[in-house]
BAFI-3210 file (N, C-alpha, C; in Angstrom, 3 decimals, decimal comma, padded with zeros to 6 digits):
// residues 282
n [1|2|3|4|5|6|7|8|9|10|11|12|13|14|15|16|17|18|19|20|21|22|23|24|25|26|27|28|29|30|31|32|33|34|35|36|37|38|39|40|41|42|43|44|45|46|47|48|49|50|51|52|53|54|55|56|57|58|59|60|61|62|63|64|65|66|67|68|69|70|71|72|73|74|75|76|77|78|79|80|81|82|83|84|85|86|87|88|89|90|91|92|93|94|95|96|97|98|99|100|101|102|103|104|105|106|107|108|109|110|111|112|113|114|115|116|117|118|119|120|121|122|123|124|125|126|127|128|129|130|131|132|133|134|135|136|137|138|139|140|141|142|143|144|145|146|147|148|149|150|151|152|153|154|155|156|157|158|159|160|161|162|163|164|165|166|167|168|169|170|171|172|173|174|175|176|177|178|179|180|181|182|183|184|185|186|187|188|189|190|191|192|193|194|195|196|197|198|199|200|201|202|203|204|205|206|207|208|209|210|211|212|213|214|215|216|217|218|219|220|221|222|223|224|225|226|227|228|229|230|231|232|233|234|235|236|237|238|239|240|241|242|243|244|245|246|247|248|249|250|251|252|253|254|255|256|257|258|259|260|261|262|263|264|265|266|267|268|269|270|271|272|273|274|275|276|277|278|279|280|281|282]
n.u [000,838|001,817|002,965|001,909|-001,004|-001,407|-003,369|-006,042|-008,755|-010,888|-008,963|-008,300|-007,040|-006,622|-004,765|-004,271|-004,367|-003,149|-001,241|-000,317|002,180|003,774|002,553|003,290|006,072|006,196|005,207|007,316|009,275|008,509|008,249|010,287|012,736|012,316|011,595|013,987|015,664|014,588|014,884|017,631|018,319|017,447|019,342|019,836|021,918|024,931|024,499|021,969|018,687|015,859|012,395|010,273|007,159|004,511|005,855|005,648|006,857|009,429|011,623|012,489|013,006|015,178|017,013|017,359|018,532|021,002|022,044|022,289|024,068|026,122|026,082|023,647|020,020|017,080|013,663|011,109|007,726|004,489|001,098|000,762|003,352|004,330|005,545|007,856|011,373|014,406|016,768|019,196|020,235|021,499|020,888|018,299|015,077|012,063|008,707|005,473|002,806|000,298|-000,457|-002,605|-003,432|-001,337|001,422|004,117|007,578|008,424|009,908|012,176|013,343|015,418|014,469|011,274|009,308|006,624|004,854|002,133|000,285|-001,012|-003,247|-005,078|-006,034|-008,497|-008,393|-006,570|-005,167|-004,533|-002,870|-000,659|000,168|001,050|003,203|004,864|005,288|006,892|009,271|012,547|013,575|014,579|014,616|013,232|010,039|008,647|006,205|004,398|001,842|-000,618|-002,184|-005,183|-006,666|-005,008|-004,814|-007,089|-006,360|-004,767|-006,519|-007,506|-005,483|-006,016|-005,845|-007,018|-010,084|-011,224|-008,905|-008,084|-007,281|-006,048|-005,214|-003,422|-001,394|-001,447|-002,883|-003,122|-004,855|-008,091|-008,141|-009,119|-011,832|-012,222|-010,168|-011,002|-013,404|-012,366|-010,863|-012,942|-014,078|-011,990|-011,751|-014,263|-014,092|-011,982|-012,998|-015,286|-014,114|-013,296|-010,899|-009,030|-008,893|-007,956|-005,980|-003,220|-002,825|-003,254|-001,211|001,090|-000,111|-001,215|001,051|002,202|000,203|000,609|002,704|005,187|008,047|009,793|008,507|007,899|007,090|006,708|005,607|005,487|005,401|005,297|005,906|005,161|006,213|004,460|004,376|006,534|006,215|004,509|002,814|000,377|-001,438|-001,578|-002,601|-005,138|-006,258|-006,310|-008,142|-010,405|-013,091|-014,100|-013,947|-015,768|-018,076|-018,709|-020,138|-019,236|-017,508|-016,737|-016,049|-014,829|-013,671|-011,685|-010,097|-009,301|-007,549|-005,633|-004,663|-003,456|-001,285|000,322|001,075|003,598|005,436|003,495|002,584|001,817|000,372|000,643|-000,694|-000,173|002,362|002,524|004,992|005,766|007,352|008,594|010,119|010,865|010,698|013,576]
n.v [-001,203|001,325|001,992|000,091|-001,980|-002,981|-004,498|-005,953|-005,446|-002,719|-001,035|001,712|001,950|000,365|-002,337|-003,869|-002,225|-001,087|000,918|001,110|000,472|002,518|004,687|004,213|004,444|007,135|008,237|007,597|009,226|011,791|011,696|010,202|011,486|013,015|010,983|009,475|011,418|011,788|009,205|008,963|011,016|009,855|007,980|005,572|002,871|000,973|-002,467|-002,407|-003,803|-003,783|-003,088|-002,734|-001,763|-002,301|-002,075|-001,509|-000,339|-000,614|001,159|002,515|000,331|-000,836|001,258|001,337|-001,190|-000,769|001,075|-000,322|-002,325|-005,339|-006,602|-005,995|-006,202|-006,162|-006,450|-006,452|-005,887|-006,614|-006,884|-007,232|-007,946|-007,658|-005,529|-005,034|-005,332|-006,841|-006,228|-007,620|-007,314|-008,896|-008,720|-007,986|-008,946|-009,850|-010,125|-011,527|-010,248|-009,536|-006,927|-006,651|-009,229|-011,129|-012,478|-010,697|-010,752|-010,393|-007,517|-007,157|-005,407|-002,633|-000,464|000,409|001,062|002,622|003,703|005,524|003,566|002,989|004,660|003,366|001,160|-000,669|-000,877|001,213|001,995|-000,451|-001,499|000,232|-000,431|-003,021|-002,561|-001,199|-003,230|-004,939|-003,670|-003,208|-002,488|000,830|001,204|002,637|003,739|004,745|006,500|007,376|009,239|010,257|013,466|013,667|015,730|017,884|021,165|021,676|020,572|022,432|024,230|022,540|022,470|024,416|027,055|030,409|030,571|029,422|028,183|029,572|027,871|029,009|031,544|030,751|029,746|027,138|026,194|027,658|030,730|030,212|027,509|027,035|026,330|023,662|022,382|022,578|021,115|018,669|018,060|017,581|015,340|013,476|013,147|012,018|009,678|008,186|007,992|006,429|004,014|003,215|004,262|006,686|010,014|011,748|010,556|011,162|013,605|012,916|011,274|011,790|011,750|009,184|007,539|008,050|006,973|004,345|003,669|004,781|006,967|010,190|011,377|012,834|015,002|015,958|017,974|017,342|019,205|019,118|021,307|021,473|021,802|022,354|019,650|018,255|015,929|012,786|011,787|012,911|013,209|010,480|009,285|010,496|009,520|006,809|006,762|007,804|006,592|006,146|008,700|010,148|008,807|009,826|012,138|014,647|015,807|016,553|015,023|016,917|018,566|016,872|016,534|019,178|019,627|017,665|018,674|020,994|019,921|019,177|021,469|023,495|025,820|026,451|026,146|023,821|022,041|018,841|016,184|016,690|015,109|013,652|013,018|011,029|010,055|007,827|006,529|003,356|002,649|001,900]
n.w [000,000|000,739|-001,085|-002,642|-001,922|001,450|002,291|000,513|000,858|000,745|-000,294|-002,294|-004,754|-007,901|-008,163|-010,347|-012,496|-015,612|-015,583|-013,041|-011,919|-012,963|-011,680|-009,039|-009,218|-009,852|-007,511|-005,780|-006,900|-006,108|-003,277|-002,052|-001,360|000,964|002,722|002,825|003,913|006,518|007,617|007,556|009,355|011,695|012,104|010,701|009,909|009,219|009,734|010,850|011,367|009,441|008,811|006,150|005,498|003,287|000,757|-001,951|-004,993|-004,174|-003,729|-001,337|000,313|-001,053|-000,854|001,935|002,282|001,121|002,897|005,342|004,847|004,402|006,849|007,868|007,567|005,571|005,631|003,412|002,945|001,552|000,486|-002,221|-004,103|-006,656|-007,933|-006,627|-006,414|-005,665|-006,886|-006,898|-004,333|-001,649|001,014|001,231|001,737|000,261|000,991|000,832|002,650|005,038|006,939|008,645|009,405|009,419|011,257|012,857|013,733|017,176|018,677|016,893|015,063|014,237|012,941|011,808|009,064|007,405|004,644|003,488|004,256|006,792|006,819|005,219|006,560|008,427|011,246|012,558|014,865|016,076|014,117|014,311|016,892|016,422|014,747|016,539|018,407|016,941|016,925|018,174|021,578|021,937|019,248|016,175|014,982|012,008|010,370|007,526|006,072|003,696|003,411|002,174|000,955|000,671|000,299|001,850|004,204|005,439|006,657|008,581|010,412|012,221|011,298|010,718|009,258|005,986|003,520|000,499|-002,394|-004,714|-003,812|-001,887|-003,369|-004,113|-006,304|-009,503|-010,505|-011,909|-011,661|-009,228|-008,542|-009,760|-008,304|-005,625|-005,740|-006,470|-004,201|-002,341|-003,562|-003,423|-000,647|-000,121|-001,646|-000,460|002,100|001,654|001,187|003,635|004,361|006,194|005,855|007,728|009,185|008,999|010,353|012,921|013,635|015,418|018,023|017,920|017,729|020,189|021,813|021,141|022,697|022,210|022,479|022,375|020,236|017,095|014,279|010,821|008,056|004,696|001,871|-001,315|-003,693|-007,082|-010,519|-013,509|-015,777|-014,766|-013,291|-012,842|-010,943|-009,766|-012,073|-012,898|-010,609|-010,466|-012,819|-012,271|-010,165|-011,315|-011,963|-009,359|-008,227|-009,847|-009,159|-006,681|-007,094|-006,550|-008,287|-011,700|-014,922|-016,490|-014,540|-013,498|-015,784|-016,166|-013,980|-014,487|-016,906|-015,969|-014,534|-016,586|-017,823|-018,647|-016,699|-014,864|-011,383|-008,785|-006,022|-004,963|-002,864|000,646|002,624|005,673|007,991|010,637|013,695|016,223|019,222|020,574|023,979|026,027]
ca.u [000,000|002,670|003,158|000,718|-001,878|-001,037|-004,521|-006,847|-010,073|-011,025|-007,910|-008,989|-006,348|-006,695|-003,377|-004,149|-004,396|-001,974|-000,233|-000,105|003,613|004,228|002,058|004,113|007,380|006,028|005,099|008,670|010,004|008,158|008,262|011,415|013,824|012,000|011,677|015,405|016,223|014,149|015,493|019,040|018,374|017,219|020,574|019,940|023,346|025,424|024,153|020,577|017,650|014,768|011,152|009,590|005,795|003,896|007,063|005,295|007,845|010,641|012,778|012,978|013,581|016,506|017,879|017,690|019,460|022,339|022,513|022,599|025,216|026,072|025,811|022,271|018,991|015,830|012,486|010,143|006,483|003,312|000,158|001,036|004,782|004,724|006,340|009,076|012,488|015,578|017,884|020,423|020,696|021,351|020,400|016,915|014,090|010,731|007,775|004,042|002,413|-000,854|-000,233|-003,790|-003,680|-000,145|002,297|005,447|008,416|008,450|011,128|013,200|013,830|015,903|013,648|010,075|008,854|005,427|004,431|000,823|-000,262|-001,900|-004,482|-005,984|-006,410|-009,701|-008,030|-005,292|-004,453|-003,981|-001,749|000,488|000,645|001,778|004,495|005,658|005,667|007,948|010,462|013,402|013,742|015,535|014,434|012,338|008,910|008,418|004,969|004,056|000,522|-001,078|-003,379|-005,760|-007,187|-003,982|-005,080|-008,088|-005,694|-004,238|-007,565|-007,666|-004,442|-006,474|-005,655|-008,273|-010,861|-010,857|-007,780|-008,345|-006,135|-005,332|-004,556|-002,321|-000,370|-001,528|-003,322|-003,192|-006,209|-008,766|-008,216|-009,575|-013,073|-011,962|-009,333|-011,823|-014,321|-011,569|-010,561|-014,120|-014,252|-010,962|-012,120|-015,409|-013,636|-011,236|-013,908|-016,161|-013,319|-012,886|-009,646|-009,270|-008,055|-007,419|-004,978|-001,892|-002,753|-003,325|-000,124|001,880|-000,880|-001,382|002,321|002,319|-000,725|001,180|003,764|006,467|008,514|010,563|007,653|007,971|006,409|006,911|004,728|006,200|004,491|006,171|005,411|005,612|006,073|003,737|005,170|007,727|005,941|003,322|002,076|-000,996|-002,314|-001,799|-003,498|-006,488|-006,770|-006,604|-009,315|-011,467|-014,455|-014,512|-014,151|-017,023|-019,193|-019,052|-020,999|-018,623|-016,586|-017,078|-014,913|-014,141|-012,823|-010,511|-009,248|-008,705|-006,409|-004,603|-004,056|-002,575|-000,045|001,129|001,312|004,888|005,406|002,553|002,951|000,695|000,786|-000,057|-001,050|000,810|002,729|002,918|005,968|005,809|008,265|008,661|011,130|010,414|011,503|014,507]
ca.v [000,000|002,491|002,247|-000,658|-002,253|-003,944|-005,389|-005,632|-004,960|-001,297|-000,256|002,437|001,862|-000,910|-002,755|-004,518|-001,193|-001,247|001,952|001,213|000,503|003,872|005,576|003,999|005,039|008,591|008,543|007,562|010,390|012,991|011,592|009,445|012,293|013,359|009,739|009,166|012,418|011,515|007,965|009,276|011,802|008,951|007,239|004,260|002,679|-000,370|-003,487|-002,333|-004,671|-002,861|-003,596|-001,784|-002,277|-001,685|-001,651|-001,002|-000,570|-001,073|002,065|002,751|-000,933|-000,984|002,274|000,863|-002,310|-000,227|001,776|-001,232|-003,126|-006,803|-007,078|-005,667|-006,945|-005,444|-007,236|-005,595|-006,638|-006,040|-007,899|-007,415|-007,645|-007,832|-004,407|-004,926|-006,096|-006,653|-005,762|-008,321|-007,020|-010,145|-008,450|-007,521|-010,014|-009,360|-011,151|-011,239|-010,150|-008,687|-006,369|-006,812|-010,594|-011,974|-012,184|-010,126|-011,143|-009,400|-006,817|-007,677|-004,439|-001,327|000,530|-000,030|002,195|002,364|004,916|005,438|002,256|002,984|005,371|002,476|-000,001|-000,414|-000,695|001,891|001,972|-001,787|-001,628|000,925|-001,230|-004,162|-002,061|-000,919|-004,503|-005,550|-002,828|-003,457|-001,353|001,797|001,341|003,695|003,517|005,924|006,307|008,478|009,117|011,402|014,244|013,454|016,902|018,908|022,536|021,676|020,182|023,612|024,736|021,616|022,734|025,521|028,397|031,155|030,639|028,505|028,591|029,566|027,243|029,910|032,576|030,144|029,307|025,700|026,068|029,004|031,220|029,463|026,099|026,968|025,566|022,233|021,850|022,432|019,987|017,461|017,772|016,953|014,012|012,600|012,808|011,102|008,406|007,430|007,699|005,327|002,788|003,025|004,944|007,878|011,115|012,501|009,762|011,787|014,681|012,318|010,320|011,950|011,254|007,739|006,902|008,134|005,983|003,021|003,455|005,304|008,228|011,044|011,474|014,078|014,933|017,020|017,954|017,528|019,801|019,216|022,154|020,933|022,599|021,624|018,872|017,622|014,707|012,084|011,156|013,385|012,793|009,030|008,995|010,898|008,591|005,548|006,920|008,508|006,062|006,352|010,138|010,528|008,193|010,626|013,247|015,916|016,296|016,144|014,603|018,144|018,997|016,003|016,853|020,497|019,496|016,920|019,615|021,871|019,225|019,040|022,792|024,024|027,184|026,566|025,416|023,260|021,286|017,578|015,940|016,732|013,862|013,840|012,028|011,009|009,044|007,641|005,552|002,387|002,822|000,840]
ca.w [000,000|000,788|-002,436|-003,060|-000,798|002,452|002,311|-000,647|001,235|000,983|-000,926|-003,363|-006,031|-008,589|-008,358|-011,664|-013,529|-016,459|-015,320|-011,593|-011,615|-013,246|-010,628|-007,852|-009,487|-009,773|-006,080|-005,239|-007,406|-005,353|-001,818|-001,504|-000,809|002,347|003,505|003,041|004,828|007,880|008,083|007,806|010,586|012,827|012,335|010,055|009,692|008,974|010,715|011,318|010,818|009,130|008,239|005,274|005,344|002,118|000,044|-003,272|-006,043|-003,506|-003,725|000,018|000,788|-001,651|-000,256|003,278|002,170|000,871|004,100|006,455|004,460|004,426|008,209|008,192|006,833|005,348|005,255|002,739|002,863|000,912|000,020|-003,642|-004,248|-008,058|-008,419|-005,816|-006,940|-004,802|-007,727|-006,558|-002,974|-000,903|002,370|001,113|001,581|-000,091|001,456|000,805|004,060|005,342|008,273|009,476|009,886|009,500|012,387|012,722|014,876|018,257|019,085|015,995|014,079|014,680|012,256|011,103|008,261|006,596|003,950|002,848|004,606|007,951|006,483|004,495|007,363|009,223|012,648|012,442|016,148|016,252|013,181|014,897|018,027|015,889|014,296|017,730|019,022|016,131|017,039|019,325|022,494|021,410|017,806|015,694|014,089|011,170|009,621|006,635|005,470|002,930|003,697|000,854|000,278|000,529|000,747|002,923|005,441|006,106|007,520|009,699|011,383|013,058|010,776|010,750|008,026|004,905|002,697|-000,936|-003,034|-005,621|-003,018|-001,145|-004,296|-004,358|-007,682|-010,087|-010,792|-012,954|-011,282|-007,839|-008,448|-009,949|-007,232|-004,424|-005,951|-006,457|-002,810|-001,727|-004,148|-002,872|000,729|-000,169|-002,203|000,538|003,202|001,262|001,224|005,026|004,644|007,007|005,383|008,862|009,900|009,027|011,332|014,249|013,823|016,647|019,154|017,785|018,063|021,645|022,368|020,892|023,675|021,755|023,050|021,452|019,055|016,331|012,980|009,849|006,897|003,430|000,888|-002,492|-004,776|-008,361|-011,732|-014,536|-016,712|-014,190|-012,537|-013,322|-009,852|-009,621|-013,170|-012,884|-009,491|-010,839|-013,834|-011,588|-009,309|-012,029|-011,751|-007,963|-008,026|-010,502|-008,434|-005,498|-007,476|-006,137|-009,293|-013,061|-015,726|-016,900|-013,423|-013,454|-016,926|-015,932|-013,076|-015,216|-017,859|-015,198|-014,194|-017,800|-018,384|-018,207|-016,196|-013,754|-010,173|-008,050|-004,845|-004,720|-001,469|001,714|003,279|007,059|008,431|012,091|014,185|017,673|019,651|021,575|025,193|026,401]
c.u [000,856|003,096|002,226|-000,057|-001,279|-002,212|-005,420|-008,175|-010,056|-009,963|-008,449|-008,328|-006,437|-005,280|-003,174|-004,176|-003,088|-000,880|000,075|001,373|004,182|003,772|002,912|005,511|007,305|005,874|006,485|009,469|009,752|008,485|009,471|012,454|013,563|012,036|013,130|016,031|015,849|014,804|016,978|019,198|018,195|018,359|020,700|021,369|023,671|025,020|022,723|019,720|016,389|013,576|010,506|008,217|005,102|004,959|006,792|006,301|009,249|011,792|013,346|013,591|014,988|017,477|018,300|018,715|020,883|022,898|022,976|023,720|025,031|025,755|024,390|021,299|017,748|014,769|011,460|008,874|005,409|002,362|000,432|002,477|005,250|005,645|007,670|010,154|013,711|016,791|019,211|020,959|020,428|020,813|018,974|016,003|012,726|009,727|006,331|003,509|001,256|-000,714|-001,408|-003,875|-002,442|000,776|003,576|006,275|008,474|009,852|012,333|013,878|014,296|015,080|012,468|009,514|007,650|004,974|003,120|000,205|-001,348|-003,246|-005,524|-006,548|-007,616|-009,408|-006,632|-004,496|-003,818|-002,793|-000,502|001,048|001,452|003,152|005,413|006,144|006,803|009,280|011,249|013,373|014,873|015,415|013,356|011,208|008,680|007,216|004,704|002,675|000,158|-002,162|-004,081|-006,221|-006,288|-004,322|-006,096|-007,459|-005,139|-005,265|-007,747|-006,579|-004,718|-006,039|-007,010|-008,917|-010,389|-009,744|-008,153|-007,126|-005,354|-004,563|-003,352|-001,196|-000,418|-001,931|-003,475|-004,633|-006,803|-008,929|-008,771|-010,822|-012,859|-011,146|-010,140|-012,787|-013,566|-011,189|-011,720|-014,315|-013,221|-011,311|-013,274|-014,990|-012,917|-012,106|-014,813|-015,437|-012,802|-011,488|-009,968|-008,355|-007,499|-006,335|-003,673|-001,778|-002,842|-002,162|000,707|001,152|-001,004|-000,089|002,576|001,425|-000,213|002,369|005,118|006,777|009,327|009,819|007,813|007,268|006,798|005,868|005,572|005,190|005,282|005,555|006,021|005,416|005,387|004,672|006,302|007,457|004,610|002,422|000,616|-001,872|-002,580|-002,733|-004,935|-007,077|-007,123|-007,908|-010,536|-012,859|-014,961|-014,785|-015,478|-018,228|-019,594|-020,054|-020,435|-017,830|-017,055|-015,827|-014,121|-013,222|-011,539|-009,557|-008,591|-007,456|-005,291|-003,897|-003,091|-001,243|000,869|001,553|002,601|004,734|004,390|003,102|001,686|001,249|-000,006|-000,238|000,124|001,145|003,191|003,832|006,062|006,702|008,218|009,605|010,540|011,303|012,414|013,972]
c.v [001,229|002,781|001,288|-001,040|-003,243|-004,853|-004,985|-005,002|-003,473|-000,442|000,408|002,284|000,447|-001,359|-003,491|-003,509|-001,213|-000,218|002,107|001,248|001,893|004,860|005,446|004,589|006,565|009,043|008,589|008,795|011,632|012,863|010,862|010,317|012,650|012,123|009,416|010,139|012,104|010,252|008,163|010,044|010,924|007,956|005,892|004,046|001,207|-001,316|-003,440|-003,392|-003,820|-003,615|-002,479|-002,363|-001,539|-001,183|-001,172|-001,348|-000,774|-000,113|002,294|001,487|-001,127|000,035|001,847|-000,268|-001,823|000,472|000,808|-002,199|-004,618|-007,352|-006,749|-006,467|-006,075|-006,453|-006,267|-006,399|-005,866|-007,179|-008,245|-006,994|-007,686|-006,720|-004,256|-005,836|-005,792|-006,162|-006,359|-008,058|-008,232|-009,935|-007,907|-008,717|-009,388|-010,463|-010,659|-011,313|-009,179|-008,202|-006,609|-008,195|-011,455|-011,518|-011,481|-010,580|-010,024|-008,825|-007,204|-006,629|-003,145|-000,201|-000,160|001,190|001,774|003,678|004,668|004,054|002,379|003,624|004,464|001,352|000,297|-000,202|-000,102|001,867|000,613|-002,006|-000,941|000,161|-002,430|-003,733|-001,777|-002,208|-005,178|-004,820|-003,169|-002,266|-000,444|002,024|002,349|003,139|004,826|005,634|007,561|008,220|010,414|012,170|014,387|014,727|018,119|020,252|022,570|021,324|021,384|024,182|023,844|021,785|024,038|026,900|029,096|031,166|029,661|029,075|028,479|028,976|028,188|030,962|032,022|029,690|027,826|025,412|027,475|029,428|030,482|027,999|025,924|026,096|024,084|021,626|021,633|021,252|018,666|017,071|017,089|015,533|013,023|012,171|011,809|009,725|007,565|007,085|006,522|003,991|002,487|003,548|006,233|009,006|011,976|011,773|010,509|012,822|014,158|011,384|010,559|011,423|009,731|006,996|006,950|007,098|004,556|002,732|003,975|006,643|008,978|011,216|012,838|013,906|016,135|016,876|018,235|018,005|020,064|020,042|021,676|021,943|021,762|020,920|018,098|016,335|014,111|011,590|011,608|012,988|011,295|008,632|009,341|009,970|007,246|005,619|007,482|007,901|006,301|007,827|010,585|009,984|008,979|011,724|014,610|016,574|015,799|015,672|015,807|018,652|018,175|016,339|018,219|020,380|018,698|017,831|020,556|021,198|019,058|020,375|023,385|025,485|027,418|025,816|024,932|022,415|019,994|017,363|016,114|015,304|014,206|012,688|012,117|009,867|008,979|006,502|004,620|002,502|001,625|000,043]
c.w [000,000|-000,517|-003,135|-001,810|000,167|002,749|001,161|-000,270|001,496|000,321|-002,183|-004,721|-006,600|-008,918|-009,679|-012,811|-014,302|-016,183|-013,833|-011,231|-011,868|-012,199|-009,373|-008,026|-009,397|-008,330|-005,454|-005,661|-006,565|-003,872|-001,233|-000,814|000,646|003,238|003,821|004,033|006,266|008,428|008,365|009,116|011,826|013,013|011,673|009,575|009,479|010,103|011,206|010,632|010,664|008,549|007,432|004,940|004,193|001,171|-001,368|-004,333|-005,479|-003,370|-002,325|000,598|000,224|-001,070|001,146|003,227|001,915|002,108|005,184|006,109|004,638|005,804|008,664|007,343|006,714|004,928|004,682|002,493|002,118|000,600|-001,438|-003,895|-005,699|-008,551|-007,678|-006,391|-006,097|-005,566|-007,282|-005,163|-002,083|000,506|002,372|000,834|001,305|000,209|001,328|002,234|004,199|006,780|009,199|010,122|010,072|010,624|011,945|013,917|015,916|018,430|018,217|015,119|014,744|014,084|011,604|010,380|007,433|005,972|003,206|003,031|005,667|007,638|005,825|005,361|008,242|010,706|012,699|013,744|016,398|015,327|013,735|016,095|017,541|015,369|015,487|018,383|018,255|016,264|018,300|020,283|022,012|019,924|017,464|014,833|013,337|010,278|008,797|006,047|004,769|003,672|002,360|000,169|000,407|001,139|001,876|004,245|006,177|007,071|008,742|010,746|012,151|012,581|010,738|009,373|006,976|004,056|001,232|-001,642|-003,931|-004,843|-002,285|-002,064|-004,593|-005,798|-008,247|-010,332|-011,997|-012,636|-009,866|-007,702|-008,653|-008,816|-005,958|-004,564|-005,919|-005,034|-002,108|-002,251|-003,606|-001,454|000,729|-000,669|-001,165|001,736|002,894|001,306|002,626|005,311|005,389|006,543|006,503|009,624|010,064|010,133|012,761|014,556|015,088|017,886|019,109|018,115|019,567|022,316|022,174|021,797|023,280|022,411|021,999|020,128|018,391|015,000|012,131|008,748|005,660|002,391|-000,388|-003,616|-006,096|-009,487|-012,793|-015,499|-016,097|-013,433|-012,963|-012,200|-009,777|-010,813|-013,204|-011,746|-009,847|-011,895|-013,210|-010,812|-010,026|-011,793|-010,334|-007,677|-008,629|-009,746|-007,192|-005,826|-007,125|-007,256|-010,663|-013,790|-016,223|-015,794|-013,369|-014,586|-016,778|-015,066|-013,744|-016,219|-017,166|-014,923|-015,403|-018,380|-017,825|-017,769|-015,099|-012,546|-009,483|-006,911|-004,755|-003,224|-000,517|002,140|004,697|007,461|009,953|012,550|015,709|018,003|020,707|022,808|025,440|027,583]
res [x|x|x|x|x|x|x|x|x|x|x|x|x|x|x|x|x|x|x|x|x|x|x|x|x|x|x|x|x|x|x|x|x|x|x|x|x|x|x|x|x|x|x|x|x|x|x|x|x|x|x|x|x|x|x|x|x|x|x|x|x|x|x|x|x|x|x|x|x|x|x|x|x|x|x|x|x|x|x|x|x|x|x|x|x|x|x|x|x|x|x|x|x|x|x|x|x|x|x|x|x|x|x|x|x|x|x|x|x|x|x|x|x|x|x|x|x|x|x|x|x|x|x|x|x|x|x|x|x|x|x|x|x|x|x|x|x|x|x|x|x|x|x|x|x|x|x|x|x|x|x|x|x|x|x|x|x|x|x|x|x|x|x|x|x|x|x|x|x|x|x|x|x|x|x|x|x|x|x|x|x|x|x|x|x|x|x|x|x|x|x|x|x|x|x|x|x|x|x|x|x|x|x|x|x|x|x|x|x|x|x|x|x|x|x|x|x|x|x|x|x|x|x|x|x|x|x|x|x|x|x|x|x|x|x|x|x|x|x|x|x|x|x|x|x|x|x|x|x|x|x|x|x|x|x|x|x|x|x|x|x|x|x|x|x|x|x|x|x|x|x|x|x|x|x|x|x|x|x|x|x|x]
***
């Protein structure tokens, strides 16, 4: 799920879609740098044992394998591992695994990382407790989840009044209406699938409730230039039937936003990614 689904039930993306691998690669292009930065800041190093949950196309799992070296080990899991490839890294194991129902070894990992996974699970608190239980004392749990409606999330962080996407620089003038309708459609789409678009903003509290300490969080807001990335247009095309079914958005709205992402010289903001971390007490 973090890049593909950790469980099929309720997952909004069609993993059999012919362009799903490309969508996952585009996700990595936008969000990997911040993931790598945070994991580096937490000290991932030679000899660590790491768990990558929802490994998707596998870029972070491969990066971790290179960081931990021959004396370390990375276990990368997903329900659907067809897009993951170890690329010859002998210390990287890829395993089919459902976080909701399959066991994990207790207190076995120096680092547990999950990106765009927890938001999709029906029992998110239990999933975090399982990740914490798999972490060694002194080890780190790092969870990243999308804020599905981007600009609307700013208002949820207790700013005064609603935030106009165009005024905030998220979308240029002329795209404000389609962007706002698309935000409502995304929230409705994920909500209908039992995903929680508010998970990301509650991650620090949830990690604390899972028994972790030294909890912190950051928001990654990757401003993009039109024509430089495929993640948002591929995501919208993948979700198009579900978005239209909400009644919140039209096909013209979807095409307007896709056109924006292809228009050189414009800027826009895809979904925020909230990165939260906590340490298991010694």
